[in-house]
N, C-alpha and C positions, 0 to 999 in steps of 0.2 A: 147172714143176718136174719134174725127172727122177727116176728111181728112186734115183740116188745122193744126191739132196737130201732124201730122206725115210727114216724107219725105219717099217716096217710090222709091227705086232704082230697075230698071229693065233693062235687056238687055243681050247680049251674046258677049263674046270675043272668038276669035279663035287664037290659037298659032301655031307656025311653026311645033311643034312636041308635043307629049304628055309629053316628058321630059321637054320641055320649059314651058308647063303649070304647071307641078309639081313644078318647080323652082319658077315661078311667084307666085303660091299659097303659097309656103313656105315663100317667102319674104313678102307677104301681111299679112300672119298670125301674124307677129310680132306686128301688130297694134291691134290685138285682146286682147292683154295683158293689154290694157288701162283700168283703173278703171272706167272711165266715160262710156265706151262702155259696160262693164259688167253690170253696174247699169242700163243701158237702155235695157238690155235683149237681146242684139245682140252680144253675146259673143261666137258664134260658126259659123261654116260654114253650118248650117242646111238649110239655104236659098240659097245654091249654089248647082248646079247640074253639075257634070263633065261627059262629054261623049266624048270619043276619045280625040281630041285636042281642045275641046270647053268647056267653062265655062259659064253656064247660071245663071243669078242672078235674084232673086225676094225677096227683103229685105225691110221691113218697120221698121223705128226707130222713136222715138220721135223727134220732131222739136226742140230739145235743141242744143245749139251751141257745147257743148263738144262732144257728140256722133256723131253729124253730121260731124264735122271736122275730127274726127278720121276715120270714114268710108270713107270720101272723100280722105284722104291720102291713105287709102288702095286701093281704086279704081284707084287713080293716078298710084300706083305701078303696078296694074294689067293691066292698059291700056298701059303703057309704053312698056311692054313686048309683048303685043298682036300684031298680024299682020292684024287682021280684026275685025270688030264689034265695038260695043259701049255699054255703060251703061248710062242711063239717070236717073236723080233724079227729082221727081215731088212732089210738095206740092199741093194737089188737082189737078186742071187743069194746074197749072203754072209750067213750067220747071224751076228748080232752079240750076241745074248743069248738066254737060255733060262731059263724059269721052270717047273720041274717041280712037280707037286703035292707038298705035304708038305715042301718044301725050306725050311729056316729059316736058311739061310746069309746 
C-alpha cells in the first residue's frame, strides 16, 4: 500500500479532566461498531494512547470512503469534547481533514 492508498490521522486532544476523556472515548467508540470500519482493520483503539487527560492518535486506514467517513465522525465527537489540541488527516503530503478541539461543526 502506498501513501496515496491510506489516510493517516495524527494528533493529540486534551480534555478538562480524565473523566471527560473517558466519556468522550466511550461516545466515540460507538463508531467502531461500523462494519465498514471493521473491514478496514481499524476496529479498535490500539492506535490511541491515553495519558492523564490527553488522547494521542496515530491511525492509518485505507483511503476508502466508508471507513474514512466513519473515522471522521469519531474524531468529530472527540474534538467536540476536547479543550485543546487537534487531529489532522493526511493522504501523503496533502492534508485532507482537520479536527480542532472544541469544534462542533
